[in-house]
C-alpha positions as CSV (number, residue, x, y, z in Angstrom):
1,X,-7.5,22.6,3.6
2,X,-10.7,22.2,1.6
3,X,-12.4,18.9,2.4
4,X,-15.7,19.3,0.6
5,X,-16.3,16.3,-1.7
6,X,-17.9,16.4,-5.1
7,X,-20.9,14.2,-5.8
8,X,-18.7,11.8,-7.8
9,X,-16.3,11.5,-4.8
10,X,-19.1,11.0,-2.4
11,X,-20.6,8.3,-4.5
12,X,-17.4,6.3,-4.6
13,X,-16.7,6.7,-0.9
14,X,-20.3,5.5,-0.2
15,X,-19.8,2.5,-2.5
16,X,-16.6,1.6,-0.6
17,X,-18.4,2.0,2.7
18,X,-21.2,-0.3,1.4
19,X,-18.7,-3.2,1.1
20,X,-17.8,-3.3,4.8
21,X,-20.0,-6.2,5.8
22,X,-19.1,-8.3,2.8
23,X,-15.4,-7.7,3.1
24,X,-15.3,-8.3,6.9
25,X,-17.1,-11.7,6.4
26,X,-14.3,-13.0,4.2
27,X,-11.4,-11.4,6.0
28,X,-10.2,-14.6,7.7
29,X,-11.0,-16.8,4.7
30,X,-8.8,-14.7,2.4
31,X,-5.9,-15.1,4.9
32,X,-6.3,-18.8,4.8
33,X,-6.6,-18.9,1.0
34,X,-3.7,-16.5,0.7
35,X,-5.4,-14.6,-2.1
36,X,-8.1,-12.0,-2.9
37,X,-10.8,-13.6,-5.0
38,X,-10.6,-12.4,-8.7
39,X,-14.4,-12.0,-8.7
40,X,-14.2,-9.6,-5.7
41,X,-11.4,-7.7,-7.4
42,X,-13.5,-7.3,-10.5
43,X,-16.5,-6.2,-8.5
44,X,-14.5,-3.5,-6.8
45,X,-13.1,-2.4,-10.1
46,X,-16.5,-2.2,-11.7
47,X,-17.5,0.2,-8.8
48,X,-14.7,2.5,-9.8
49,X,-12.8,2.0,-6.6
50,X,-9.4,1.2,-8.0
51,X,-7.3,4.2,-9.2
52,X,-10.1,6.7,-9.5
53,X,-7.5,9.5,-9.8
54,X,-6.1,7.9,-13.0
55,X,-6.9,9.3,-16.4
56,X,-10.3,8.3,-17.8
57,X,-8.6,7.0,-21.0
58,X,-7.2,4.2,-18.9
59,X,-10.4,3.5,-16.9
60,X,-9.9,6.0,-14.1
61,X,-12.2,8.8,-13.2
62,X,-9.9,11.9,-13.3
63,X,-10.7,12.6,-9.7
64,X,-8.5,14.1,-7.0
65,X,-6.1,11.8,-5.3
66,X,-7.8,12.5,-2.0
67,X,-10.6,10.2,-3.3
68,X,-8.3,7.2,-3.3
69,X,-7.3,7.9,0.3
70,X,-10.9,8.0,1.5
71,X,-11.7,4.8,-0.5
72,X,-8.7,2.9,0.9
73,X,-9.7,3.9,4.5
74,X,-13.2,2.6,4.0
75,X,-12.1,-0.7,2.3
76,X,-9.6,-1.3,5.1
77,X,-12.3,-1.1,7.7
78,X,-13.7,-4.3,6.2
79,X,-10.5,-6.0,5.1
80,X,-7.0,-4.6,5.5
81,X,-5.6,-6.7,2.7
82,X,-8.2,-5.7,0.2
83,X,-7.3,-2.1,1.0
84,X,-3.7,-2.8,-0.2
85,X,-5.2,-3.7,-3.6
86,X,-6.2,-0.1,-3.9
87,X,-2.8,1.2,-2.7
88,X,-0.9,-0.9,-5.2
89,X,-3.4,-0.2,-8.0
90,X,-3.0,3.6,-7.5
91,X,0.8,3.5,-7.1
92,X,1.5,1.2,-10.1
93,X,-1.3,2.7,-12.2
94,X,0.3,6.2,-11.7
95,X,3.8,4.9,-12.5
96,X,2.6,3.3,-15.8
97,X,0.3,6.2,-16.8
98,X,3.1,8.7,-16.3
99,X,6.2,6.8,-17.5
100,X,5.2,4.0,-19.9
101,X,4.6,4.4,-23.6
102,X,0.9,5.0,-24.5
103,X,0.7,1.4,-25.9
104,X,2.2,-0.1,-22.8
105,X,0.1,2.0,-20.4
106,X,-3.0,1.1,-22.5
107,X,-2.2,-2.6,-22.2
108,X,-1.9,-2.7,-18.4
109,X,-3.6,0.3,-16.7
110,X,-7.2,-0.5,-17.8
111,X,-6.8,-4.0,-16.4
112,X,-5.7,-2.5,-13.0
113,X,-8.6,-0.1,-12.8
114,X,-11.2,-2.7,-13.9
115,X,-9.9,-5.2,-11.4
116,X,-9.2,-7.7,-14.2
117,X,-5.6,-8.0,-13.2
118,X,-2.9,-6.9,-10.7
119,X,0.4,-5.3,-11.6
120,X,2.8,-5.5,-8.7
121,X,5.9,-3.6,-7.9
122,X,9.3,-5.0,-7.0
123,X,11.8,-2.6,-5.5
124,X,13.3,-4.3,-2.4
125,X,15.6,-7.3,-2.6
126,X,16.1,-10.1,-0.1
127,X,19.8,-9.1,0.4
128,X,19.3,-5.3,0.3
129,X,16.1,-4.4,2.1
130,X,16.0,-0.6,2.6
131,X,19.0,-0.1,0.4
132,X,16.8,0.3,-2.7
133,X,19.2,2.6,-4.4
134,X,21.8,-0.1,-4.8
135,X,20.0,-3.0,-6.5
136,X,21.7,-6.3,-7.5
137,X,19.1,-7.0,-10.1
138,X,20.6,-6.1,-13.5
139,X,19.2,-5.4,-17.0
140,X,21.4,-5.4,-20.1
141,X,20.5,-4.5,-23.7
142,X,20.4,-7.2,-26.3
143,X,19.2,-6.0,-29.6
144,X,15.7,-4.6,-29.3
145,X,15.2,-6.3,-25.9
146,X,16.4,-6.1,-22.3
147,X,17.6,-9.2,-20.4
148,X,16.9,-9.1,-16.7
149,X,18.6,-11.1,-14.0
150,X,18.2,-11.0,-10.2
151,X,15.6,-11.4,-7.4
152,X,13.0,-9.0,-6.0
153,X,10.7,-9.2,-3.0
154,X,7.1,-8.1,-3.7
155,X,3.5,-8.3,-2.5
156,X,0.9,-10.1,-4.7
157,X,3.8,-12.2,-6.1
158,X,1.6,-15.1,-7.0
159,X,-1.5,-13.0,-8.0
160,X,0.1,-10.4,-10.3
161,X,0.0,-10.8,-14.1
162,X,2.9,-8.4,-14.4
163,X,5.3,-6.5,-12.1
164,X,7.3,-3.3,-12.3
165,X,10.9,-4.2,-11.5
166,X,13.8,-1.9,-10.8
167,X,17.2,-3.0,-12.2
168,X,20.7,-1.6,-12.6
169,X,21.3,-0.8,-16.2
170,X,24.7,1.0,-15.7
171,X,27.1,-1.0,-13.6
172,X,29.5,1.9,-13.3
173,X,26.9,4.4,-11.8
174,X,26.8,5.2,-8.1
175,X,24.1,4.6,-5.6
176,X,20.7,5.7,-6.8
177,X,21.9,6.2,-10.3
178,X,22.0,4.0,-13.4
179,X,18.7,2.3,-12.4
180,X,15.9,1.7,-14.8
181,X,12.3,0.4,-14.3
182,X,10.6,-2.2,-16.5
183,X,7.2,-3.8,-16.5
184,X,7.6,-7.6,-16.8
185,X,4.9,-10.2,-17.5
186,X,5.0,-12.9,-14.9
187,X,4.5,-15.6,-17.4
188,X,7.7,-14.7,-19.2
189,X,10.3,-17.5,-19.7
190,X,12.9,-17.3,-16.9
191,X,10.5,-16.0,-14.2
192,X,10.0,-18.1,-11.1
193,X,7.8,-17.1,-8.1
194,X,8.8,-18.3,-4.6
195,X,6.0,-17.6,-2.0
196,X,7.2,-16.4,1.4
197,X,5.5,-17.3,4.7
198,X,4.8,-14.1,6.6
199,X,3.2,-13.5,10.0
200,X,0.5,-11.3,8.5
201,X,-0.8,-9.8,5.2
202,X,-1.1,-13.4,3.9
203,X,-3.9,-12.6,1.5
204,X,-1.5,-10.4,-0.6
205,X,1.1,-13.2,-0.3
206,X,4.5,-11.7,-0.5
207,X,7.0,-13.6,-2.5
208,X,10.3,-13.5,-4.3
209,X,10.5,-13.0,-8.0
210,X,13.5,-14.8,-9.5
211,X,14.5,-13.6,-13.0
212,X,17.0,-15.7,-14.9
213,X,17.7,-14.2,-18.3
214,X,14.2,-12.8,-18.6
215,X,13.8,-11.0,-21.9
216,X,11.5,-8.0,-22.2
217,X,10.8,-5.7,-25.1
218,X,12.4,-2.3,-25.2
219,X,8.9,-0.8,-25.1
220,X,8.6,-2.1,-21.5
221,X,11.2,0.4,-20.2
222,X,9.5,3.0,-18.0
223,X,10.7,6.5,-18.2
224,X,14.3,7.3,-19.2
225,X,17.0,4.7,-19.2
226,X,19.1,5.0,-16.1
227,X,16.7,7.5,-14.4
228,X,14.0,5.1,-13.3
229,X,14.8,5.3,-9.6
230,X,14.4,9.1,-9.4
231,X,11.5,9.3,-11.9
232,X,9.4,6.5,-10.7
233,X,10.1,6.8,-7.0
234,X,8.2,10.1,-6.9
235,X,5.0,8.0,-6.9
236,X,5.8,6.7,-3.5
237,X,5.0,10.0,-1.9
238,X,1.5,9.4,-2.9
239,X,1.2,5.8,-1.8
240,X,2.7,6.5,1.6
241,X,-0.4,8.6,2.5
242,X,-2.6,5.8,1.2
243,X,-0.8,3.3,3.3
244,X,-1.4,5.5,6.3
245,X,-5.1,5.6,5.7
246,X,-5.2,1.9,5.1
247,X,-3.7,1.2,8.5
248,X,-5.9,3.9,10.2
249,X,-9.1,2.5,8.7
250,X,-8.5,-0.9,10.2
251,X,-7.6,0.7,13.6
252,X,-10.7,3.0,13.5
253,X,-13.1,0.1,13.2
254,X,-11.3,-1.8,15.9
255,X,-11.6,1.1,18.3
256,X,-15.3,1.5,17.5
257,X,-15.9,-2.3,18.2
258,X,-13.9,-2.0,21.4
259,X,-16.0,1.0,22.7
260,X,-19.1,-1.2,22.1
261,X,-17.5,-4.2,23.9
262,X,-16.4,-2.3,27.0
263,X,-19.7,-0.5,27.2
264,X,-21.6,-3.8,27.5
265,X,-19.1,-6.1,29.2
266,X,-19.7,-6.1,33.0
267,X,-17.1,-6.3,35.7
268,X,-17.5,-5.5,39.4
269,X,-21.2,-4.7,38.8
270,X,-20.7,-2.0,36.1
271,X,-19.6,-1.7,32.5
272,X,-15.9,-1.8,31.8
273,X,-16.1,1.6,30.2
274,X,-16.7,3.1,33.7
275,X,-13.1,2.4,34.6
276,X,-10.6,5.1,33.6
277,X,-8.0,2.4,32.9
278,X,-10.3,1.2,30.1
279,X,-11.8,4.4,28.7
280,X,-8.7,6.6,28.9
281,X,-6.5,4.4,26.6
282,X,-9.4,4.4,24.1
283,X,-9.7,8.1,24.3
284,X,-6.0,8.4,23.6
285,X,-6.3,6.1,20.6
286,X,-9.2,8.1,19.2
287,X,-7.1,11.3,19.5
288,X,-4.0,9.8,17.9
289,X,-5.9,8.2,15.1
290,X,-7.7,11.4,14.3
291,X,-4.4,13.4,14.2
292,X,-2.8,10.8,12.0
293,X,-5.8,10.8,9.7
294,X,-5.7,14.6,9.3
295,X,-1.9,14.3,8.4
296,X,-2.6,11.8,5.7
297,X,-5.5,13.8,4.2
298,X,-3.4,17.0,4.3
299,X,-0.6,15.1,2.4
300,X,-3.0,14.1,-0.3
301,X,-4.3,17.7,-0.5
302,X,-0.8,18.9,-1.0
303,X,-0.3,16.3,-3.8
304,X,-3.6,17.4,-5.5
305,X,-2.6,21.0,-5.4
306,X,0.9,20.5,-6.7
307,X,2.7,21.3,-3.6
308,X,5.8,19.5,-2.1
309,X,4.7,16.7,0.2
310,X,7.7,14.5,0.5
311,X,8.2,15.2,4.2
312,X,4.6,14.9,5.0
313,X,4.3,11.6,3.1
314,X,7.2,10.2,5.1
315,X,5.5,11.3,8.3
316,X,2.4,9.4,7.2
317,X,4.3,6.2,6.5
318,X,6.1,5.9,9.8
319,X,3.6,7.3,12.2
320,X,0.2,6.2,11.0
321,X,1.1,2.4,10.9
322,X,2.6,2.8,14.4
323,X,-0.4,4.6,15.8
324,X,-2.7,2.1,14.2
325,X,-0.8,-0.9,15.5
326,X,-0.6,0.5,19.0
327,X,-4.4,1.2,19.0
328,X,-5.2,-2.3,17.8
329,X,-2.9,-3.9,20.4
330,X,-4.6,-1.9,23.1
331,X,-8.0,-2.9,21.9
332,X,-7.0,-6.6,21.9
333,X,-5.8,-6.3,25.5
334,X,-9.1,-4.6,26.5
335,X,-11.0,-7.5,25.1
336,X,-9.0,-9.8,27.3
337,X,-9.0,-13.5,26.4
338,X,-11.7,-12.9,23.7
339,X,-9.4,-10.5,21.9
340,X,-6.6,-13.0,21.8
341,X,-8.8,-15.7,20.2
342,X,-8.5,-16.3,16.5
343,X,-12.3,-16.3,16.0
344,X,-12.2,-12.5,16.4
345,X,-10.4,-10.3,13.8
346,X,-8.4,-8.2,16.2
347,X,-5.3,-10.4,16.3
348,X,-5.2,-10.7,12.5
349,X,-5.6,-7.0,12.2
350,X,-2.7,-6.5,14.6
351,X,-0.5,-8.9,12.5
352,X,-1.5,-7.3,9.2
353,X,-0.9,-3.7,10.3
354,X,2.5,-4.6,11.8
355,X,3.7,-5.6,8.3
356,X,3.4,-2.0,7.0
357,X,5.8,-0.8,9.7
358,X,8.3,-2.8,7.6
359,X,7.1,-2.9,4.0
360,X,7.1,0.1,1.7
361,X,9.7,1.9,3.8
362,X,10.7,1.4,7.4
363,X,10.3,4.1,10.1
364,X,14.0,4.7,10.1
365,X,14.1,5.5,6.4
366,X,11.1,7.7,6.7
367,X,12.7,9.7,9.6
368,X,15.8,10.1,7.5
369,X,13.7,11.6,4.7
370,X,12.1,14.0,7.2
371,X,15.4,15.0,8.6
372,X,16.9,15.7,5.2
373,X,13.8,17.6,4.1
374,X,13.9,19.8,7.2
375,X,17.6,20.4,7.8
376,X,19.1,19.7,4.4
377,X,21.2,16.7,3.3
378,X,24.4,18.3,4.5
379,X,23.1,18.6,8.1
380,X,21.1,15.4,8.3
381,X,22.3,11.8,8.9
């Protein structure tokens, strides 16, 4: 796997790294405010750090997708939630650039890459969860428009100017069929946003989008009618590797901070790091984080080279968040009472990373994908 970066890639990764201190300083405040400052979003966009793999005609840089993974990792070292801005930007930007009309893509994607706006994505529903192939949200044709009814759960619910929603357009079709995707402006009549109180990831404020007779133009249909689920869902193989690196970046900085802490904290007349019960768990965390990182980078490499990567992406999504959460939890314990305090970022990181063991595909769903890719659907659960 070739990992040599071009000068353009190195420049963007360095720019992301240069934001560490600034992002870390506002990590707690963004949780309290339950939002990412629009001015910060625009600053990050101006640096070219949102969707650099997207076409230049839409404000991207035409760079390999590996670039986004490395950027997300660096951003998440400073602020886990700001890292999710890059994940959603790349995922939704790719969906729109690949499936929307040129006019629709031109309306939304440049705003994503510039940081001027957020376009979210609503796939899960409060009564369906992982059963994304059987949505209760419906869309029916009415003249030259579609009328949408139903509820979706989504991140950036209160901060998005538009959201990609999946709705059933053929009530007679079976599971995973007859589903279409639409981009819907959040200021449309009939849209109501209900914020949700979560344990973590509060800066991206998950919420419920209620659609009551929401009318959208036919041009806002993404891809082919009735095939949105299969066409658009392909983008999730890409975002799962990004999510893995988002979680790992946060865990990596936590492990580095903990090595420093245990090397200077004294107990029984010597540094804590002298004790195997302290150093060995950190050595294990270093090993597991490195292995998970290589898996995520390899998955992005497969994507960039046009190779199948569905199985590897599922591995990234279930394993990297778990490894990251386990590492952060161990670091919190090694800090003792200081790690448990809210004036340090470790407990917030632990809560934030835990959320991505649930959102964007649970471990059970990811393992099901791996089993079906490995043994075939006829032999897998």
